[in-house]
C-alpha positions in Angstrom: 0.2 0.0 0.1 1.2 3.0 -1.0 2.0 5.7 2.1 4.7 8.4 3.1 5.9 8.9 6.8 7.2 12.5 8.2 7.7 14.0 11.7 7.1 17.4 12.6 7.2 19.5 15.2 4.1 21.9 15.3 4.7 25.6 16.9 3.0 24.4 20.2 6.2 21.8 20.9 3.9 18.9 19.9 5.4 16.3 17.7 3.3 14.6 14.9 4.2 11.5 13.0 2.3 11.7 9.8 1.4 8.6 8.1 -0.2 9.6 4.8 -2.1 6.5 2.8 -3.7 7.9 -0.3 -6.1 5.0 -0.5 -7.5 4.8 2.9 -11.0 5.5 3.6 -10.7 6.5 7.5 -8.7 8.6 9.8 -6.5 7.5 12.9 -5.5 9.7 15.3 -3.7 8.8 18.5 -2.4 11.3 21.2 0.3 10.3 23.9 1.1 12.1 26.6 4.2 11.1 28.4 2.3 10.4 31.9 2.3 7.0 32.6 2.5 5.3 35.8 6.2 5.8 35.7 6.4 9.5 36.5 3.6 9.2 39.6 4.7 9.1 43.1 4.5 5.5 44.9 1.4 6.3 46.8 -0.3 7.7 43.7 0.8 5.4 41.1 -2.9 4.9 40.0 -3.4 8.8 39.2 -2.4 8.3 35.6 -5.4 5.5 35.2 -7.7 7.8 37.2 -6.9 10.8 35.1 -7.2 8.7 31.5 -11.0 7.8 32.9 -12.0 11.5 33.5 -10.6 12.4 30.1 -12.8 10.2 28.2 -16.1 12.6 29.1 -15.7 16.8 28.7 -17.0 18.6 30.9 -20.8 19.1 30.3 -21.4 15.9 28.8 -22.8 12.9 30.2 -20.7 9.4 29.5 -23.7 8.0 27.3 -24.1 11.2 25.5 -20.4 12.0 24.5 -20.1 8.1 23.6 -23.2 8.3 21.7 -22.3 11.3 19.7 -18.5 9.8 19.1 -19.7 6.5 17.4 -22.6 7.6 15.7 -21.4 7.5 12.1 -19.1 4.4 12.7 -16.0 5.9 14.8 -14.2 4.7 17.4 -12.5 6.1 20.9 -10.2 4.0 23.3 -8.2 5.2 26.0 -5.2 3.0 27.7 -2.4 4.0 30.4 1.2 1.8 30.5 4.1 2.5 32.4 5.0 5.7 30.2 1.7 6.8 28.3 -1.6 7.9 28.6 -3.0 7.4 25.2 -6.2 8.5 23.6 -7.3 7.4 20.2 -9.6 7.9 18.0 -10.7 6.0 14.4 -13.1 7.8 11.9 -14.9 7.9 8.6 -12.9 10.2 6.2 -16.1 12.4 6.0 -16.6 12.7 9.6 -13.4 13.0 10.8 -13.4 16.9 11.7 -16.6 16.5 14.1 -14.8 13.4 15.7 -11.7 15.3 16.4 -13.4 18.5 17.9 -15.0 16.1 20.1 -12.2 14.6 21.4 -10.3 17.8 21.7 -13.1 19.0 23.8 -12.4 16.0 26.4 -8.4 16.8 26.0 -9.1 20.8 26.9 -11.6 20.3 29.5 -11.6 16.7 31.6 -14.7 16.3 33.4 -13.3 17.3 36.4 -16.3 16.9 38.6 -16.5 14.8 42.2 -19.2 12.9 41.6 -17.9 11.6 38.6 -14.6 11.2 40.1 -15.8 9.4 43.1 -18.1 6.8 40.2 -14.8 6.6 38.2 -12.4 5.5 41.2 -15.3 3.1 42.2 -14.8 1.7 38.4 -11.2 1.6 38.4 -11.3 -0.4 41.9 -13.5 -3.4 40.3 -10.8 -3.3 37.4 -8.0 -3.6 40.0 -9.8 -6.5 41.9 -10.2 -8.0 38.3 -6.6 -8.0 37.7 -5.7 -10.1 40.7 -7.5 -13.3 39.1 -5.3 -12.9 36.3 -1.9 -14.5 36.6 -0.1 -12.8 33.8 -1.1 -9.2 35.3 0.1 -10.5 38.7 3.4 -11.3 37.6 4.5 -8.6 35.5 4.6 -5.8 38.5 7.3 -8.0 39.9 9.0 -8.5 37.0 8.8 -4.7 36.1 10.6 -3.6 39.3 13.5 -6.1 39.0 14.1 -4.4 35.7 14.4 -1.0 37.1 10.5 -0.2 36.1 8.6 1.5 39.0 5.6 -0.6 39.5 3.2 -1.7 42.4 1.5 -5.0 42.8 -2.0 -5.0 42.4 -2.8 -5.6 46.2 -0.8 -2.2 46.8 -2.5 -0.4 44.2 -5.5 -1.3 45.9 -4.9 0.2 48.9 -3.1 3.0 48.1 -6.3 4.0 45.6 -8.1 5.5 48.3 -4.9 7.8 48.6 -6.1 9.9 45.5 -7.9 13.0 45.4 -9.4 15.1 42.5 -7.0 17.9 43.2 -4.2 15.3 43.1 -5.9 14.9 39.5 -5.8 18.2 38.6 -2.1 18.9 39.7 -0.9 16.0 37.6 -2.9 17.0 34.2 -1.2 20.4 34.9 2.1 19.1 35.1 2.0 16.6 32.4 -0.6 17.5 30.3 1.2 20.0 27.8 2.0 20.3 24.4 5.8 19.7 24.7 4.9 16.3 26.4 2.6 15.4 23.5 3.1 13.0 20.3 0.5 13.0 17.9 0.3 9.8 15.5 -2.3 10.3 12.5 -2.7 7.7 9.5 -5.1 8.2 6.5 -5.5 10.0 3.1 -5.3 13.8 4.9 -3.1 15.3 2.4 -6.2 18.0 1.5 -7.0 18.5 5.2 -3.7 18.4 7.0 -3.5 22.5 7.4 -7.1 21.9 9.1 -5.0 18.7 11.5 -2.4 21.0 12.3 -4.4 24.2 13.1 -6.7 21.8 15.9 -3.4 20.4 17.4 -1.7 23.8 17.5 -5.2 25.1 18.8 -5.1 23.0 21.7 -5.6 24.7 25.4 -2.7 23.1 27.0 0.5 25.0 28.3 3.9 24.5 26.7 5.3 22.8 29.6 8.5 20.2 29.2 9.4 17.1 27.2 9.5 14.4 30.1 11.9 11.8 30.3 11.8 8.4 31.4 13.6 7.5 34.7 14.9 4.2 35.4 15.9 2.5 39.1 18.7 0.2 39.7 17.9 -3.1 37.5 18.6 -6.3 39.6 17.3 -10.2 39.2 16.2 -12.9 41.3 13.6 -15.2 41.9 10.0 -14.4 43.3 7.1 -16.2 44.2 3.7 -15.0 44.1 2.0 -17.3 46.2 -1.7 -18.2 45.3 -3.3 -21.3 47.1 -5.6 -22.2 44.4 -2.9 -22.4 41.5 -2.1 -26.1 41.0 0.7 -25.3 38.4 3.5 -23.0 37.9 2.8 -20.1 35.9 5.9 -18.2 35.1 8.1 -15.7 33.7 11.9 -15.7 33.1 13.5 -12.6 32.2 16.9 -11.8 30.8 17.8 -8.4 30.9 20.2 -6.2 28.7 21.3 -2.5 29.5 21.0 -1.2 26.4 18.5 -0.7 24.1 18.1 -2.5 20.8 18.1 -1.4 16.9 15.5 -2.7 14.7 18.3 -4.3 13.2 19.0 -6.4 16.7 15.0 -7.1 17.3 14.7 -8.8 14.1 18.1 -10.9 14.6 16.4 -11.8 18.1 12.9 -12.8 16.6 15.2 -15.5 14.5 16.5 -16.6 17.5 12.8 -16.8 19.4 11.5 -19.1 16.0 14.3 -21.1 16.4 14.0 -21.9 20.2 10.2 -21.7 20.3 8.2 -21.3 16.8 9.5 -24.0 14.4 8.6 -27.7 14.5 12.1 -28.5 15.0 12.5 -26.0 17.6 14.9 -26.1 20.3 12.7 -25.7 23.4 9.3 -26.0 22.4 8.8 -29.0 20.4 11.2 -30.6 22.3 9.2 -29.9 25.8 6.2 -31.2 24.0 7.8 -34.2 22.7 8.4 -34.9 26.2 5.4 -34.1 28.0 6.3 -32.0 29.9 4.8 -28.5 29.2 1.7 -27.3 29.1 2.8 -24.0 27.2 5.6 -22.2 26.6 6.7 -18.9 24.1 9.4 -16.7 23.9 9.6 -12.8 23.0 11.6 -9.8 23.3 10.8 -6.3 24.4 12.5 -3.2 24.1 12.7 -0.1 26.4 14.2 3.7 26.4 17.4 1.9 28.7 16.8 -1.6 28.0 15.9 -4.8 26.4 14.5 -8.3 27.4 14.4 -11.7 26.4 11.6 -13.3 27.8 10.0 -16.9 28.0 6.5 -17.4 29.3 5.1 -20.6 30.3 2.8 -23.1 32.3 4.4 -26.0 33.7 3.1 -28.7 36.6 5.1 -29.2 39.7 5.8 -32.9 38.5 7.7 -31.6 35.3 9.0 -28.2 36.4 12.3 -29.1 36.8 13.0 -31.4 33.6 11.4 -28.1 31.8 14.0 -25.7 33.5 16.9 -28.3 33.0 15.7 -28.2 29.4 15.6 -24.7 28.9 18.9 -24.4 30.5 20.7 -27.0 28.3 19.3 -25.5 25.2 20.2 -22.1 26.0 24.0 -23.4 27.1 23.5 -25.2 23.3 23.6 -21.8 22.0 26.3 -19.9 23.8 28.9 -22.7 23.2 28.0 -23.5 19.7 25.2 -21.3 18.4 22.6 -21.7 16.2 23.3 -23.1 12.6 22.5 -21.9 8.9 19.5 -24.3 8.3 17.6 -22.9 11.7 18.5 -19.2 10.1 16.8 -20.1 6.7 13.8 -21.4 8.6 13.4 -18.7 10.5 13.9 -16.4 7.5 11.5 -18.2 5.6 8.6 -18.4 8.2 9.2 -14.5 9.0 9.2 -13.6 5.1 5.7 -15.7 4.8 3.9 -13.8 7.5 4.8 -10.7 6.0 3.6 -12.1 2.7 0.4 -12.8 4.7 -0.1 -9.6 6.3 -3.1 -7.6 5.6 -1.4 -4.3 4.5 -4.0 -1.6 5.6 -3.9 2.1 7.0 -4.5 0.1 10.5 -1.1 -2.2 9.5 1.1 0.9 8.8 -0.1 2.7 12.0 0.7 -0.2 14.3 4.1 -0.7 12.2 5.5 2.8 12.3 3.8 3.9 15.6 5.6 1.2 17.4 9.4 2.2 15.6 8.5 5.7 16.5 7.7 5.0 19.9 10.0 2.3 20.9 13.1 2.9 18.8 12.8 6.7 17.8 13.7 5.2 14.6 11.5 5.1 11.2 12.6 2.5 9.0 10.3 1.9 5.7 7.5 -0.7 5.8 8.5 -1.6 1.9 12.0 -2.5 2.7 11.5 -4.4 5.8 11.4 -7.5 3.5 15.0 -6.9 2.6 16.2 -5.9 6.1 14.8 -9.5 7.1 16.8 -11.5 4.1 19.9 -9.8 5.2 20.2 -11.0 8.5 23.2 -13.1 8.9 24.1 -15.8 11.3 26.4 -13.8 13.1 23.9 -11.4 14.2 21.6 -14.1 15.3 24.2 -15.5 17.5 25.5 -12.6 18.6 22.4 -11.1 20.1 21.3 -14.1 21.4 24.7 -15.0 23.1 23.9 -11.3 24.7 21.3 -12.1 26.5 22.1 -15.6 27.7 25.7 -14.1 29.4 23.7 -11.4 31.1 23.9 -11.1 35.2 20.4 -10.1 35.4 17.9 -12.3 35.3 14.5 -12.6 37.0 12.4 -15.2 37.5 8.5 -14.7 38.5 6.2 -17.3 39.2 2.7 -17.5 40.4 1.8 -21.2 42.2 0.8 -22.6 45.5 4.3 -24.2 46.0 7.1 -23.0 48.5 9.4 -20.1 47.6 12.3 -22.5 47.8 11.2 -24.5 44.7 11.0 -21.1 42.7 14.5 -20.7 44.0 15.9 -23.6 43.0 14.3 -23.7 39.0 16.0 -20.2 39.0 19.1 -21.5 39.7 18.9 -23.8 36.8 18.6 -20.8 34.3 21.0 -18.6 36.0 18.8 -16.7 38.5 20.2 -15.9 41.8 17.3 -16.1 44.5 16.7 -12.8 46.6 13.9 -13.2 48.5 14.0 -14.7 52.3 12.3 -18.1 52.8 9.4 -17.6 55.0 9.0 -19.6 58.1 5.3 -20.5 57.7 3.1 -20.1 54.6 3.7 -16.9 52.7 0.5 -14.9 52.4 -1.6 -15.1 49.0 -1.9 -12.2 46.7 
């Protein structure tokens, strides 16, 4: 699909990533504020999430009225909060973009900072947090994040601290972080004729200039961590190896090859062997990039009976990669699979938006989508082996598990894959998460 990409800094300091897609029938617009959880004080960790909720509706509207008006011609509107960002996105038919954008901007300009509405959303967030206590992957993430230098709180702590936040706190946070200099906008669609109008509307936002916020990272550390839940019979786990560097797009692509060889192929070194031996329920690998570090992770679920065998297998295969590396046949098998995925991807405006948005925000790089196939074809075996070995030899490794076992069990599993135990052994049964 034909397209052009450009980055522009507007007169009010806002940065815009323009993704011009001439054949697009709809417009996607995404507002990103550097205002996520990492910027809030520990006792106010929930504050960005609450602010996101109050932004969904502007002053003078009910929630039902506003959302009904937004979607009446098929438009979509959503909001999210993560460690780094508070996001507001809309997607609208090309003919209806201006009306929808005006509505969204009204919410950004004048959030519904009203006591009754705040009290209602406080209750909604409490329900969300309580629900998260039942999702194992959500329980794992805060512990993993803390170990990788990211400020995070467990969901139990978030529930405890939720009553500490006041509407005045939210208004103060809004004034500090919701500035045009702290704003990235991603716009994708056929906007050649309307680009001046789009720019004018973003530049007319009633937000102060402020300053650009930068992520802060604490000291990274490894260790094994148990989240005790008496009703969890298996062991749900995440094993992470951390590098003190931000990977380039080329390095993440090379690591994609390594992960395929370890987990995704019918002849993969870890997944296929674990399944053939009948010792694993599920297991997969992945990679993640931040501004200051890079992670290689393994997520899985295993029974107590087979846990040691699985971790011995993981350790053995990673050591084999360290000693002898991957081989050409694995490289080519991964390359063909990745190229096949690319050929089957539905290249739509949404697909282009996802591709460039991720690179812009995560890498500060804008490689050409149309040239990504050539990048995949150019990856060498040396590159794959080098980046994989960097992760394997890292001295910062983390294992987080949810289970009803004793902490020493997780410590012992962690030691098999190079994770040092850090938590003291409880003398009695640990408290439930």
